[in-house]
N, C-alpha and C positions, 0 to 999 in steps of 0.2 A: 516029212517035209521039214519039220524042225532042224533036222540037223543039215539041210541042204545047206545051208549057207553061216558056215560057224563063224567065216570072218565078217561077215556083216554084225553078226551079236555080238564081237568080242569090240567092234566099232560103237557099237549101239552101247555098250557096257564104259567104255573108254572114254567117249565124249563128254556126258555130262561132269565127269572127273577135270578133262580140260578147261572146260568153263570156269569150274571153282579155282582150278593150278592159276589161269589166268587172270581171273578177279583180284585173287588174293596176290599173285605176284603186281600187278599197279598199286595197289595198296602200296604193299611193301619199298616196290622202286619211290611212289612221292614221299613217305616219311622217311626214305633214306635221303633224296635228294635235301628235305628239310633239315634233316641232321646235321648233313656236312654242309652246310651252309651253301647247297647246288641253286636253289631255288631261286637265289636272287641273280642268277644267271640265267635264267630263263622267262621270270616273271614280276611283275611292279609288285614290291610290298605288301601294297593292300590285298593284295588277291593271295598273300601267302596263305592265310588263316582257313579260306576255301580249300587249296590243294591241301592240309592238313585235315580238316574234316573230312572230304574225299577219299585221302588214305583210308585214314582210321576206318573208316561206313565199307569202303570197298573189304578192308581185311576181315568186319565183322560179318558180313556178308559171303564173302567167300567160306569161312570157317564153318558157318552155318550150314552152307550146300554142303560141305565137307560131311556135314554131319549126319545130315538127313541122309546121304548117296549111303554113308556107311552103317546107316540103320536101315536102310532099306536093300541093302544087297537082297539080290535076288537074279534071278539070269535074264527072266523076261523084262524088256525095257519097254518103252513106248516103240512102235514100229517108225521105220521110214516112212515119212507122208509121201503120200502117191504125188503131188503137184512137183513140176519139173522147176529145179532150181539154177543159177547160172554156176552155181562154187556149190562143191559138195558139202555135207553135214561136217561143219566143226572147221570149216575155212575160216570164221571171222576169229573165233576162238584162238586157232592157231597163230592166226595173223598178229591177236592179241599179244599171247604167250612170247611169239617171235621177237614182235618190238618191245616188251617188257624185259626180255633174256638183252637185249643190246644195250636198252639202256642202262644196265648194270655194269656191263663191259665196258661203254665207251661214254668216257665222262665232259660233258657239258664244258665247251670253248668260250673265252670272251671275246667278243667280236673283235678283230683289229684293222691294222691300215688296209688291208687288201679289200675285206668286208666295205671299207667307208669307201673305197674308191670305185667299187664296183656298185655301190648306193647312190653313186654320181656327187662324189665329190670335188668344187670347185674351189676360185679362192674370194669367192663371193659369200662369203659367211656361210660355212654347211649348216645347209640345211633349214635357216634361219626363215624362209617362209611357210615351216610348219613349228614354228614356237609360237604358242599362241599366246597374245599381246595377256592376256587376263592372267598367263600364271605369271607374270614379271613381281617380281619385289624389288623395290628398292632398299638398299643397306647405304648405312651413315658416310659410311668412306668408301670410295672408290675398291682400295685395295682388302677390301673387307668381300667383294663380288668373288663368286664364283667362275668359272669360265661362263657357264651355262646361262649364267645371270647376267654376263658381260654381253654374249648374243640376243639375250632378253632383252635387253639395256635397249641396244642398236635396232632390235626389231623394231621397236617402239619408238625410239627419237633416233633417224637413219645417221641424220649428221653427223660425221667421223671427225669434224673440228672442233663440236662441242665437249670431246674428250681431250683434247690434246695436252699435252703435260700430266694427265691426272696418272696415277701410280697403280700398279696393277700386280699381283700377286695370284696366279693360276696354279693349276696341276692339268695334267691330261698326257695323251699319249701321241707320237710323233707321225705326221703323215707327210709323204714326199709328194703330193700333187706333181704330174705333170708341168703344167701351165708355172708353177713357179720359179722362180730362179734359185741358184745353188745359196744365194745368200737369204735365204728365206726358209720357212719351215713350217708346217701347219702343228699347231696343239689343239687337239681334238678328245672330245668325250661322246661317249652312244648317250642317247636321253631313250629311255622307257616309258613311253604312254600304258601299255598295259601287258605286252610277252613280248618275246625277242625276235618274234617275226615283225614287231611295227618299228623295231630300233631304229633310231637313224643317227645320223653324227652331226653334232654341230662343234664349231672352233672358231679358230681367230690365227689369222698368220702372223711370224714372229719374225721380225729382222734379226740375222746375226750381226754381229761384230766382226770384223777385220779376222781377229785372232781366239774366237768364240772357236767350241770343238762343234765337230758336226757328227748328230746324234742319227742314229741308225732308224728306220720305220720301227712303230710299235715299242721303243724306251718309252716307259713313264717319265715326268719330269716336273719341276715346280720352277716355274718362272717368274722372275722379277722384275720389273722394269717400267717404263713409262708408254702411256700413249701415245703414238704418233698419225699423221694419214700417208697414207702411200698411193702411188699408180699401180694396180695389179690386173693384169690381163685387161688393160683399158676402161680401168674403174679406180675409182676412188674407196679406200677400205682403209679401214680402220686396223691398226696393226702396234703388236705389241714392239717395240725398241728394248729389246734384252739386254738387262745389264750381269743379268745374275742366271744361270742355270744351276737346278739340282734335281741328281738323279734319284728318282725315290723308286722304291717297289710297286708294283701292279696293285692297289688296294684293294681288299679283302669284298667289297662291293663295289669295283670300277664304272658301274651305270650311274647318268643321276635320272632325276625325275621330275 
């Protein structure tokens, strides 16, 4: 009877190792993302310490489990549970291990213009309804405000004429919404509140001069100019009248908080 189902015995011997390997793999993956600065693309910096501690804990648990299995090497492992399961034994661990392996192979990518357009980019201050007023912090000089600071400022004080003539110097990536003319582009940043799943784009329209270069989507720019009010998509919008464009590399941490 004991030799009647050798495949089942082998499976019961291997499944605990699959659990240990899956746990360890996830711990290693978390620490790898941290050491290669990829966690900044996935979660808010406030939660990085939690991921690092979790990764260390998983590695310790995985190694302890492996040590226990190594010491307990024997043929008789706990028999299969008699209750009916929707998934075969080890299905969860196999899925976790597969996902971890994919995590090692696939590098996290920064959200770009296609994702911004997918999440409902418009000419009406991208995502401004989701910018919390309490997060607004005024700066002494307008040219010291970041792109997100400007959106937060306008979200609190929405009259665009208030800012006419103020100097601006901001950085972001280029978007070309369908409802903007060729003489405009959108300069945007993604704001991360918790993780990449809840990232949303914010930004401001930029008015180009006749002799200015047309920049492709996803190009990172530093734009200088002054604020004006423009009628865009039937609405009065605060707009950057650009006097200077400077191409810049994508920042190591491209998100704002």
